[in-house]
C-alpha positions, -999 to +999 in steps of 0.1 A: +231-549-198+268-544-207+295-557-184+308-533-158+345-538-158+369-518-136+403-521-154+431-533-133+440-508-107+453-521-074+425-533-052+411-499-043+402-496-080+394-464-099+369-448-076+393-451-046+422-437-066+401-406-074+392-403-037+427-405-026+438-381-052+417-355-034+433-364-001+468-362-015+463-324-023+464-318+015+501-321+024+514-341+053+524-321+084+560-311+077+574-326+109+558-360+100+569-358+064+604-353+076+601-381+101+588-405+075+616-396+052+643-401+079+628-435+089+626-446+052+662-435+047+674-455+077+656-486+066+667-482+029+703-480+041+701-518+048+685-531+016+697-566+021+698-564+059+730-580+073+740-601+042+773-592+026+779-621+002+761-649-016+772-675+010+761-651+037+727-646+020+721-683+016+728-689+052+705-662+064+677-668+038+657-695+058+654-671+087+644-642+064+618-665+049+605-673+083+603-636+092+584-629+060+559-657+068+556-642+103+548-608+088+522-624+066+506-643+095+519-677+081+544-686+109+535-713+117+517-722+085+480-731+088+473-769+086+472-782+050+437-796+053+418-813+025+412-789-003+378-805-011+384-795-047+354-796-070+351-793-107+317-775-112+318-775-150+340-779-181+342-755-211+355-768-244+372-742-266+389-748-300+424-750-286+420-755-248+397-766-221+386-746-190+375-763-158+356-744-132+372-751-099+362-745-063+386-754-034+389-746+003+424-734+013+414-738+049+380-752+061+354-727+050+379-704+032+368-708-004+387-700-036+370-698-070+393-705-099+395-716-135+419-742-147+430-739-183+447-768-200+454-781-235+427-803-251+451-832-253+477-838-226+501-867-234+527-860-207+530-838-176+532-801-185+547-770-170+521-752-149+514-715-141+496-701-111+480-669-123+472-646-093+447-619-102+448-581-099+418-563-088+394-560-117+357-562-109+336-582-133+299-579-126+269-582-149+232-578-138+243-580-102+261-613-107+298-614-096+320-634-120+353-628-102+384-610-114+396-643-130+372-635-159+391-602-166+425-620-168+414-649-189+435-639-219+467-646-199+455-681-189+442-688-224+476-681-240+493-705-215+468-733-222+470-729-260+508-731-258+513-762-237+508-752-201+483-759-174+473-726-158+452-721-127+438-685-124+425-678-089+401-651-077+411-627-050+394-626-016+381-591-023+367-595-057+360-633-060+327-650-063+326-654-025+338-619-014+358-609+017+375-577+025+409-561+016+401-526+029+398-530+067+423-502+076+420-482+044+382-479+043+364-498+071+380-483+102+394-517+113+425-503+129+425-535+150+439-552+120+472-535+130+469-547+165+461-583+153+490-581+129+466-590+101+471-584+065+449-598+037+481-604+018+486-634+041+453-649+031+460-643-006+494-659-003+479-689+016+452-693-011+481-692-037+501-718-018+471-741-017+465-734-054+500-747-060+491-778-039+461-783-062+482-780-094+507-805-080+478-829-074+468-829-111+482-856-133+486-832-162+512-811-142+549-816-139+555-804-103+592-796-111+582-769-136+560-744-118+558-707-123+537-678-110+527-645-125+501-618-121+498-580-125+490-552-101+477-569-069+486-602-087+521-589-092+524-583-055+512-618-048+537-632-073+565-615-053+552-630-021+547-665-034+581-665-051+596-655-018+580-681+004+573-711-018+604-728-032+584-752-054+583-723-079+610-722-105+600-691-124+585-658-112+572-629-133+556-602-112+541-574-133+535-539-117+534-552-081+562-536-061+580-504-053+601-494-024+593-475+008+606-443-006+580-443-034+553-456-010+558-431+017+578-401+005+583-395-032+552-408-050+552-410-088+561-379-109+529-362-120+508-388-104+478-384-080+499-393-049+528-368-047+538-377-012+536-415-015+517-440-035+506-459-004+474-438-009+467-456-041+469-491-026+447-513-004+458-532+026+465-564+007+497-551-009+517-549+023+532-572+049+531-562+086+565-547+088+575-561+122+612-565+112+615-531+095+622-542+060+623-523+027+606-541-001+640-550-016+640-578+010+608-592-003+622-592-039+655-606-028+639-637-013+628-648-048+665-654-057+678-676-071+646-684-091+644-672-127+629-638-122+616-613-147+607-579-132+580-562-154+567-526-151+558-496-172+575-463-173+546-440-161+527-463-137+512-439-111+511-464-083+542-485-090+568-458-100+596-469-123+622-452-100+614-475-071+613-506-093+648-497-107+662-492-072+650-526-062+663-541-094+698-527-088+699-546-055+687-577-072+715-574-097+739-574-068+724-604-051+720-625-083+756-616-091+767-628-056+749-661-062+764-666-097+730-667-115+729-633-131+714-649-162+682-658-143+673-621-138+660-595-162+639-563-164+613-552-188+599-516-187+571-510-211+555-477-222+524-463-205+507-461-171+490-489-151+482-509-182+483-545-195+498-545-230+514-569-254+547-550-250+550-564-215+529-596-218+549-612-246+583-609-229+567-625-198+554-654-219+589-657-236+605-658-201+584-688-191+591-705-224+629-701-219+630-713-183+603-740-183+606-755-218+643-753-226+650-763-262+612-764-270+608-727-261+592-702-285+612-671-291+598-637-283+592-629-320+572-661-325+546-654-298+511-648-311+481-639-291+449-642-311+415-634-294+406-665-274+379-648-252+355-670-233+321-656-225+322-647-188+290-666-181+309-698-189+337-690-164+315-686-134+322-714-108+291-710-087+256-711-101+240-677-103+210-672-080+219-700-056+230-692-020+267-691-014+281-721+006+285-714+043+319-698+043+345-679+063+356-655+035+339-624+049+351-630+084+385-645+078+401-614+093+387-625+126+401-660+126+431-663+102+456-648+126+452-662+161+449-639+190+470-643+221+458-671+245+456-658+280+480-678+302+466-694+333+468-669+362+492-688+385+517-674+409+543-702+403+553-691+368+542-655+367+577-639+369+588-659+338+555-653+320+558-616+328+593-614+314+583-633+283+552-611+276+572-579+282+600-591+259+575-600+232+558-567+234+591-549+230+602-570+201+569-572+182+552-539+190+575-513+203+609-522+188+609-493+164+604-467+191+619-481+223+657-476+223+668-440+221+678-414+247+655-385+254+663-349+245+648-324+270+647-287+261+632-256+279+615-235+252+605-206+275+641-199+284+647-189+248+619-163+249+629-147+282+658-123+284+667-136+319+665-172+308+635-181+330+620-214+322+585-204+334+557-181+325+538-166+355+503-151+351+477-143+377+496-160+404+502-193+387+533-205+368+536-226+336+568-245+326+572-263+293+595-291+283+601-301+247+609-338+247+616-365+222+643-388+208+677-372+209+682-384+173+651-365+161+652-329+175+628-319+148+601-342+163+599-330+198+566-329+217+557-304+244+548-311+280+532-283+300+534-282+338+512-258+360+527-249+393+532-223+420+554-194+409+590-202+413+582-240+418+589-237+455+561-261+466+561-298+456+540-324+474+529-342+442+528-342+405+499-352+382+505-360+346+474-360+323+478-379+290+453-359+270+426-370+245+412-346+220+385-338+245+410-330+272+428-306+248+395-287+245+396-283+283+432-274+288+443-260+254+427-226+258+445-222+291+478-231+276+473-208+247+465-179+271+497-184+290+518-186+259+500-157+243+489-123+255+456-132+270+447-133+307+441-169+317+424-163+351+388-163+337+391-196+319+372-226+333+402-247+344+423-220+359+409-219+394+411-256+400+447-258+387+458-228+407+443-242+439+462-274+434+494-255+426+490-233+457+487-266+478+519-279+462+505-303+436+517-296+401+497-306+370+514-316+338+498-323+304+509-339+272+489-340+240+503-370+221+510-365+184+478-359+164+461-342+193+459-305+200+485-284+181+498-314+162+463-325+149+459-330+112+429-329+089+406-359+094+410-367+057+447-375+064+443-396+095+441-430+077+471-424+054+492-412+084+484-443+104+491-465+075+525-448+070+535-455+106+525-492+101+546-495+070+576-484+091+570-512+116+552-492+142+518-475+148+508-439+156+497-451+191+528-470+196+547-438+189+525-420+213+537-444+240+572-433+232+562-396+237+546-403+271+578-422+281+598-391+271+574-370+292+579-393+322+617-391+319+615-353+317+592-349+347+611-374+368+643-356+361+629-323+372+607-333+401+611-361+426+576-358+440+551-386+440+538-389+404+503-398+394+496-405+357+459-402+346+446-411+312+412-419+298+396-437+269+420-442+240+448-426+259+446-451+288+465-479+270+491-454+259+497-444+295+496-480+306+523-491+282+545-461+289+543-471+325+551-507+318+581-498+296+594-469+316+586-481+351+554-475+370+546-441+384+536-437+420+500-442+409+484-449+375+447-440+370+430-455+339+396-439+332+372-458+310+400-479+295+392-504+267+390-539+281+406-555+251+435-547+229+412-550+199+389-523+212+417-499+220+442-479+201+462-498+174+495-512+185+513-534+161+509-571+167+499-566+204+468-587+201+490-616+193+511-611+225+485-604+252+453-587+261+445-558+283+440-578+316+475-593+312+490-559+303+477-544+335+490-574+354+525-565+342+524-536+367+516-557+398+520-547+426+521-510+416+492-487+426+468-490+397+432-476+398+407-484+370+376-461+368+344-465+349+350-500+338+332-532+350+351-553+374+343-584+353+366-572+326+395-574+350+387-607+367+418-624+353+440-597+366+424-598+401+427-636+402+464-634+395+469-607+421+451-628+447+473-658+439+504-636+441+494-626+477+476-593+473+459-584+506+432-564+489+416-566+455+441-554+429+439-533+408+415-509+425+383-507+405+357-480+406+330-491+382 
């Protein structure tokens, strides 16, 4: 049976690119497209953050490196445990040797690799870590790893006086894990955990460098890294975080936020952003709101050759050149402009000698000095090794017990629940709230709220309400004052003239709630009679008694809903901007609270159920608690709830609820056992009755 080889597209491979090409034909909602562009423009306006000179950059670089490690899940770094490296076999070729290598970057996290070296090594040699892109090599049901696809790169290095370790990726190695949790598998909790498979790949690469440095054939002062596509991305990351590297050559592995989220590639399958062509392993968790210029800049002052092609549909040349221009500025500041260059070859997402040979020549120049070959002298005869000889693990035998397919559960630690004691709770509460603001809600927290009255514009007398069948409806359009094009509507049912007010209920709607209340709202705002609709009588009775009922449908629900086929890409776009859709929904509910509190001083009850419950909870924490908060069927853990960036690394739901103590909180349709931590704390804080109130 012939080999089934998927040529190197980024980790989603050809099939996924075809699928996303179909999705990309459905345009993003115009208000969201404008929002994403404005956010990208704001971030892009600070390509090197606060740095203004070479000296300034050098002073700030250690903290920027720490921030990048944090956004990869590598701050602090995992323990450097025993690699337990094994050589499972040796392959002799005419001008080099291949060793089949197995190592554990952390206990149970296996990496399969091939080490290429010259047949005779008389002194320590320069060494290259080759990090693979996402080519799938499989034959007769046997996985050979993507290292088999990229062997021609490693063979050249070994035949020309280098040691080269080529490592499989987690997704397509011999012991597979997952890169597609958010993209394909519905694991939105990766966002809450702050998990990215890029962190695992970078850690595997760091440990690969550790292994190279342990080899007597390697000169640890002459290390380089390269790779293309997904391997190009990992080359950028490793060059940024590991200063043992002297030379970095990323090939087709980066573009900026503009190309990822707004512009796409001309004529390509993703016209409103190439993020649709990439898997989750390409991106850091953007807690600090960086453009990818910052990632590139952290490679400086290493010898850096940036390589791309001119019609790559997923790494557009335009974004690469924008990043490169900033690198020219930085390398100039640092006085090392000669360590930076750019190669743009012809073609799409392809691996050609036009871009390979300049990469080889760059390593020659910067790792061999006077012994370097010139570009014109580089030859690349066929040195292919049968893929069966490159397999590390014996076909047909069980895989070793491993953590590869569950590493997303364990690589990034969840928050540890603090002991529920009264003595330090105030300090703990302040710390948790501050962490949540800085790590989860920073991108959407600080901005004044704009409040508009849309009905006044449609009424000649300027009335802000619509009255039908003896009940009134007032609407507020609310949102950040800086983004008047991204307002969200809040509707309030009340008695005509709003003369009665004994209470105000706010419902944070789910999609199911919209099905209940949406037709009534449509009837009021249209020409229909609402009085025969199912919810009318109950709302009118409340209004007649003086209790007003307000509703908000957070973005993506009701009138702002988008096609299901666009849901994942929209959520991923929010995440790349350092927020999540549900974190933004918290902002919208906060705006609603501000509008309602401004217009009505009555006791306020906020009710939300299911996925909307944590949204209402966090709006209440950040904006100040309402008179009463009712959470119906709330998720008992952050993981099981709506995605909120990094929140699972800050606290869990019981601690989040506790931040509101001693406010009036009622939890319905949830077992009391899920909230035992919260109740224990409340008791120790002096609660005279079980808090929060729980109705199972």
